[in-house]
N, C-alpha and C positions, 0 to 999 in steps of 0.2 A: 584504554583501547590499545590493544597490538602494535609493537611497533614494524616497522614497515619491512617486505621480505627481498627484495630486488632496489627495489631505484636507488636506495643510500650507498649503493657499491662502481654507485659509474662518476667518474668527475667533468667536468662542465669547464673549469679554469685547472692551469696544472700555471707554477713559476720553474724556470730552469734548476733549480738549488732546489735537492729535499732534503736540504741540513740545517735548513732555520726556522723555526716552528709553524706555522700554516703556511706550505708551500700546495695545499689542492683545497678547490675551493667546490662542495658538489655541485654536480647539475642540476636536483635540481630545483638549491639555491642561487645559482644560475637564474633559472629561468624565471625564477621568483623576484630577480633583480629585475628586468629585463620586463615583466609583467606590474611592479612597483611603477617602473618608471611611466608603461602608458596610462597606469593611472594617474598618479598626478600629473600628467600632464594633459591626458583629459578631461582634472575636472579645472585643469587650467588654463582652457579653452573652452567657449563657447565654440567658436567657427567647426571647431571636430566633431565636436559634441554633432551639430548641423547637420552636418558630413557625412556620419557615417550613417544619422538615423534620417538619413533620405528616403521619402514613400515611403517607408516602414508604420507599420502598424504599432508595432512593438515600443515600449518604455521606450527611453534612456537607460531604464539601469540594465532594460533583458539584455540589452542590443549592448551597453556596456563590460553584459556579465559573457556576455558570449566572447567580444573583443579577446580582453583577458584571458580568459581559456584559451584562446587557440596561440595568441602572440606568447605563454605561458610552452607551447608544442614546439616556439619557431626552430627548437632544436631535438628536435623528438631522434633526427637520425645517431645523436651521438650514444643512443644505445643501444653499442652497435661494437662488435669487441675488437675492429676492424678500426676504428676510433680512440677506441681506448688504447689500442695496444700505438697509439702516437707517443704516449710516455708509458713506455711499459710499465714503468718503476710507479704509477702514481696509480697503474690500477693494482699490479701487484700487492702499494701497499690497502686499498681497499680488496684487495682480497688475498688474504695472506692463508687463504686455504684452497687455491688452486692453483700453486707455481708452477706444480708437476706439467699440466697441459701445456700441451705445443698450439704457441701463439702464430698469431697472420705475419706471413713476412714484412720486411721491413719494407721493401719496393708497395705489394697493397695497403699498406697501412698511407705512403708516401702519394699515392692514386685516389684517395678515400673522400670524396665530396658529401661532407654530409647535409647538407641540405640536401643535395637528391638522392640518396639514399632515404633521410626523411621521410619526400616526398613516393619512393617508391616502397620504402616499409608501408607509409598505408595503409598505399594502394590493394599488397601483399597483405597484410596483415584488415581488410574491409572484404575482401572475396573467399579470404582463406575457407577450404574445403572442414573444417578442424571446428566444430562448435565450441565459444566463448561461454556456454554456460548463461551463470545471471544477467554475463557480459555487454554481448551484444548480443545478436539474436538477427541473424544477416537474411536466412534465409527464409520468412513468413513470406505467404504469397503476394502481400505487397512489400514495393521495391523499399530499403530502409531507411531510416536520416540518415546515416551514416552519408550515404551515397554525397550530400549536400555539401558534405565540409568536403567537397575535395576545390575550390575556386578558394576559401579559405588557404586551409591547409599548405595547397602552388604558389600562394600569396606568403608564408608565412617561412615556410621554408625556401624560398627565392631570395630570403633577405643577405646574401652576400653575394647581388651584383644580377642576374638573369630568373629569369620568374621561367619556371618548366610546366611545361601538361604533362600527368599522368600519363596519354593517350599515345604521348610523341617520346615516349619515353624512352633510354635502349633498358631492358632492362636487367636482358643479359648481365650490365654490366655492374649492379648491384647484389644476383644473387652469390646470399653465402656457398663457400665449398663445402661437399662433405667432408671436410677433416673439420670442421670449425660447427659445426653442427649441432655438438648441446651447448656450446657458444650462445646459438643463437638460439637455442629454447630459451634461454636464461637472458637475454634479451628481449626479445616478446614478451617472453612476462612483467619484464621493469615495465614497458609500452605498457603494456595493459593495465599495468598497473599506475602508474602514473598519469590515465589517460581517470582513471577510476578515483584520484586523490586532485585531481582538479577539478572533477565533475565534482566532490565534497568542498573547495577551497571559493570557484567563484558563481555553478549552476546553479547548484541545491538553491544556495540562500534568495538568489533572486524568481525560486520558483519555477525550473526549471532543470529541466536531466540531458543528457546524452540522446534518447529518445525523441528526443523535440527537434522540430526544426529552427534552424539557424535563420535571420536574416540572409536579404542577397549581402556577397562581399565586395565594400566599395572599393574601387582599382586604387586608393588612396594606401589602403593597409599593407602592399608592401615597405612603402617609405615607413609611412609609422611603425610599421614592427623591426626595419632595420634600424630607424635610428636609436629606437629603446634597446635596438641590441649593442646599436655601438655605443649609447649613455652608458646603457647600465651595466659593460665593462668596463665606465673607468674609476679605475678599482689607484683611489689613494690614498693617506696616510690614515684619512676620514667618511670614506663614502665604502660601501661594498664590500668589505673588509673579505679575505680568504678564509671560507668555515668548512672543515672535515669532518665537523660534528654529527652526527647522522641524528637526525631530531628525535623524539620518543613519540610521536601520534603527534596526528595532524594537527593535533591545536599549537601544538607546536611550529607543524607550518603554519600554520596559519597566526602567531604570535610575530615568525619570522620576518612572514609578507608584510605585517604592521609598522612596524621597526625599518623595515628599509624604506618607508616611505619619506623619512629625512634627508636620508641619500638621495631620493631621485630628488626631488626637491631642491638639495644644491645641485648635484653636476644639474638640474635645468636651468637655471637660475645661471650658472655656471657657464650651460653650449649658449644662453642666448635666442634660444627659442620661444622664450615666451615674451610675448610686449607685456609693452607697460605708455600705455595707450594714456592720450591726452583728451582728452574735451575737444568737439568739434567747435574752432569760432569764427568758422567762415573764409573765403577766401580771400579779405581784405587784408588776415592774420600771415598770413602767404607772400603782401606785398610790399613791397621797401616802404617808410614813412612817407608821408605825404599824396603815396599814392592811392585811387579807389575802383574798385571793378569796372573794369570794361568792356566791353565787346561779349563775347560770351561767358566772361567770368558773372555778370550778373544773373544765370541759367541756371546757377549750380544748386543755389538755394529750389528750382521747380526740376531737379533732376529724380526717378525713383531708387529711396531708400529702401531696392534690392537686389536681389543680385541679377546679374545683366550682362550684355555686352553694350555698350554707346561706341559709335562712331562723330567723330570729331570731322569735319569738315572747317579749314579757315584758312586763312594767308600767311604766310612767314612774319611773326614778332607779332598776330594779333590777342598772343596771353594762352594758348590751347596747353601750354605745362599745369600754366601757374592754374587751371580749370579744373587739368585732370586730375591736379594733383591732390585739391581741395574737396574734388570729387567722393577719389578713395580717404579720402581723411575724413572723408562726411561716412560710408560704406562703411568703416575701418571701425566708427563712433559709435555704429551700431551691431558692432559683434559680426556683419555679414564675412568679415575680412582678420585677417593680423597682421597685416605684411603689405610691401608696396614692393613689387618688381618694375624696375623701368629699361624695355631693351632696346638700342639703339641699331641705327644699321651699319655706323664703324666705330673701330674704340677711341677715334678724333673724339668724334663727339659724346661718346661713352664718358669720357675722361669730361669735356666741357660738361656733363651732364653730373658728376659725380661736383664739380664746384656748384653749380646750384642747388641738389641736394643736401651741399651741406649747412648753407643758411636756412634751407625747412626742412632738416630732419627732426632738429629739435621741438620745433611746434606739435607734430607728429604723435611720438615716439618719447618721453624721459632716460635721458643715454640709450639712446637709438643703434643701433649699428647697420654702420652704413658702411657693404660691402661693395667694392668693385671686382664682375670677373670680366676678361677676355687673355686674351693670350699673352700680351703684357706691361698687363695689372701691376705685376711689381715691379715693376720700373714706375710710376707713375705717386712722384712726390706727396701730393697730397693726400691718397689713400695709405703709405708707409706714415702720414705722420698722425695721419686719425688713429690707424694700428697704436700706436704709441701715443696718446694725447691725454693719458691720466694715470700716467704713468708716474708715482709721488718722487718728491727728493729721498725720501725714503729706500724705496728701491722699491716698494711694494706695490702691485697690481690692482685698480681694483677688478672689480666681476667684472664690467662691461667690459677693460679692455682683454681678458683673460675669452671672455666672449667674444671678440673679435680680431682676438687672435685665429679660434677655433672653428670660426667661421670661415677664418678669408687663407687654411688649407689648400685648399678646393675646389675650382671651379664651379662644386655642381651645389657648392654648401654653399655657395650665394643665394638661393634660392630658402637660404631658411635663416636668413638676420630680418631682423626689420623692413629695413628700407638698399635691397640688393637696386645696384646701378651694372648692365651687362650689354657684349653684344648680341645681335638680333641669333646667330648660333647657338650660342648657349641657352638661347629658349627650346629653342629648332628640334634640337639634339633631344630634346625630352620626349618625343616622339619615334625618336631615330632607336635599333635593333643596337645595344651600348649597354657597359654595364654602368650597374648603379642609376638604368634612365629614372625607374620612379621615388629617385630621389625628387629629382628633378620635377618632377609631378606631382608629388605634394607637397613642393616649394610651391608651385606656378598655383595649385589648387588650391590655398587655405589662403593664396596672396590675392590681393590688385593688380591684375597683369596692364601697365599702362605700354601698348608697344606702337614707337614712331615714329615717321615717315613709312607711314605702310607705303603708301605712293611708288618707290624708290624699289622694292624687292622684284622679283623675276619669277618667272611660271611659277619655277620648283621650287623657290621659297616661301609662296603662292601657297602653293600645294599645301606643307606641310605648315603653313600656319595658319592656315584653315584646320587642322586635322591637333591640331595648340585648343584653337575656339573648341572643337569641337569633344577633347575633354575637358575641357574646364568647363563649359555649357555639363556633360553629364556630372560632373563632382555638385558643380552648384558654385560655381567658381564667377570669378566677376572679368569683364575684361573693357578695357576700354585700347582703340586705335584711332591714333592720331594721323592725320593727314594733313596736304594743303588742296591736293579733291583728287573724286577717284570716280572714275569709269563709271555705268549705272550696272554691269555687270557686274565685275570682283564686287562693290558692297553688297549688291545682292547675294551673292557667293558669299559672302563674308557675314553677309548679317541671320543666314540663312543655316549655318554653323549651329544656332540657339532654337529651332527649331521656325513654328508659322512660314510653309513654304506655302498656305493657302493668303497669303500678305504678304502683295511684290511695293518694291520699296517706288515709292508715288515719283514723277519725274517735276522733284519739287525744282523748281529755283531757286529759292531762296538760300541768300552762303549771306553770312557763315552757316552753317545748320547740324544740329546733333539727331543723329536716327537711336534713339534707344531699342534694343526689343532683349526680353523677358522669359520665364516663360509662360505671365499672365496678358503677354499681349505684345504690343507694341509701339511707343511714342516718339514724336518732329519734335525737335523743340527748335528756333528759329528766333530772328530777331526784327520781323515784322512790328513787333510791338513796341520794342524799344528803337524806332531809329535814330535814335539821339543818338546808342551805342557803334550803327555799321560802320565798318571799318570804313578809314578814310579809302577813294577811290583815286588810282592809281594808272598810269596807262605808259603799257609797252611797249616803244617800235619795231619788233625783227624788222631787221634787215638782211634782204639774202643775198649773199656775197660769193658765187661761184671765182672758183681755180683750179687750175691747170690740173693743180697736185696738191688737192685741197687741207694749201700749209700759205699759213700765212705772211701774205708777201710787204713789201717793203713801205707800201699805201697803213696796208691795215698798222702793221707796225708805229708808225708814224702817229698815225691818230688813236693808238694812246696812248702811247710819250705825251700828246697834246691835250689828251682827255682828265688827266693824270697832272699835268701841268696846268688845266682851267681849276682842280678843285676835284675829281672823277675817278670814286675808285673801280678798279680796273682789274678783272681777271682774265687770263684767258686760261679755259682747261681743254687741253690734250690728252689723245686718246691714250698717246702714249711715250714713255717717259723717253725715250730717243732724243724726241719732238719736241714735247717738254726742254730740254735742256740747251737744243740747238738754241727755237725762238727766245729764252735766257743770254744765251751770248749776245743773239742778235739786237736783242733793246737795249742790253746792256748798253753793247757799242757804240747805238743811236743816242742812246740818255745822255744829254748835255750837260741839263741842266739840272740833275740827281735828287733827282726821283728816284724814290725810296724801290725798289725791283729784287723781289725774292724770286727765291726756289723753292716747290714744297712736292715728293715725292716718296715713291714707298721705296727709293731704293737707297737712300742713307740709311747708314748707323742709327739705333736704333736713339742712342740720346740725343744726337742731330737734328731727328725726326720729330723729338717733343721738342724739345727746343724750337725746330718752326713753326711747329706746330701751335705754341701757344706763344707765340710769335706774331703770326696769323691770324688768330682770332684775337688780339692786343688791339692789332693797326685796322682792324678791317669791324671792332666793337660789333655790342648789341644786336645792331641794326644793320650792318656791313651787309 
């Protein structure tokens, strides 16, 4: 087969120095590097396979072929002289016969976005009035299959942060100036040649062609492609080395792609994206020695082994966390999910959950990546110790520690390890228009999402949470919501995010209660058949006290001191920090018996707040 005419003249990665060895990586090689990561990751994750093949009649082999085809097109916008002149030396090195032509200006290159331009050129090429001969037939009476490519191309070309839609693009930003017309013609021919090559590499072996209709595009594609691009760019001394030598023919490219599988496997291991799961052993494996499953924990094995939304209502201290974690473990064991994300309302509760999850993580995974994400996670001593735990005396890091270091570089990566603990805002961001939100979406989609203290969220947060649940339902993911109790209307809205609107929540007075909703129906679970497991009853005696200034008076403060002296745990919750400070000072003045009195609020410095947080947790205890 004749050598390629156009595609070997474009660089994809370039080092700053042009004096040492292979400092250019051909664009076609980089695209195949990224496709190799996607290929290897696909083979190692049944969860991703099932997600991308959801509701499709095509075989997994054909869905994978389309997936690799489009991922290898993610940098199609780099077939553009305005990108190539970002490193003019690299371009001229690959195109020594054309140095005399005037290239684009530095300012034009600086403003060039190859992702957005890739979508623009795809749109222009598909609508071109110039016939492409045997390559495409855009002007048949029936719409060409090329039109069904747009969702895929929009997803993969948005891999650097934002997914753009063709109809919303300002096309004037990416039009090629007339002065660069000769370059534009070559760029277009290179794009056409690359698509033809990818058809031969990926579609033809699966019995497909570019004239076939691809399956519906999964909402997880952008995140999947973005991560594959990150990892496919992980150049080290032994992975994805730069190569500027042009392949001789399609067989040489095919060999290159196969050889990159080993590199892909290595970077996937280093990244921590692939789970090393342990077999499900039951909820008792998560309990302390000598403890047996109690209350809701006895229902775990009765819960459906299928994707769905589970709402658990039970009192504090009844074992909701272990119930949710055991059920998540069960789903992971059956390859319904790859990982667990635990979202909590505050940094303090997230820190406390990290401590609990540390003890349980090794039951679910071997050498698990346990990641904490919130605004101050870098100051959490336990998290820092987890990240450095496997550094050997020789100073060499185990692979899983490198995973943890990579995953903890940013909060959005918390969703990519085996177990992530975060504040709820980190989850809600996945449905807001922020950069790389699809990374969070991918992580959540492949995980069992556990959201604690659902009753604590306001109307705005509940609206975002419903959007998260709908997105999770769309990709066949699983969610577990934990709450002391939920109003019937709110519970119905949450359950309706998983469909079956004609099946309203019954006014079931059983408590504790588990509601499960999936694509195949709804189920409810309670402890009526296990009366011995019902939580012990206790009574609360609210005593309304009416005060003119709505501040604790002397009588109330004295009652608090007396109750503490009698052995009670007393907590005064104030709306304002100033009020809390005043009450604290008055209590200190009234305390003649040296009752321990502490003050905890948000105005303390971070170190002091962390110390007080730990002291409060220690003083009040698990059952406080």
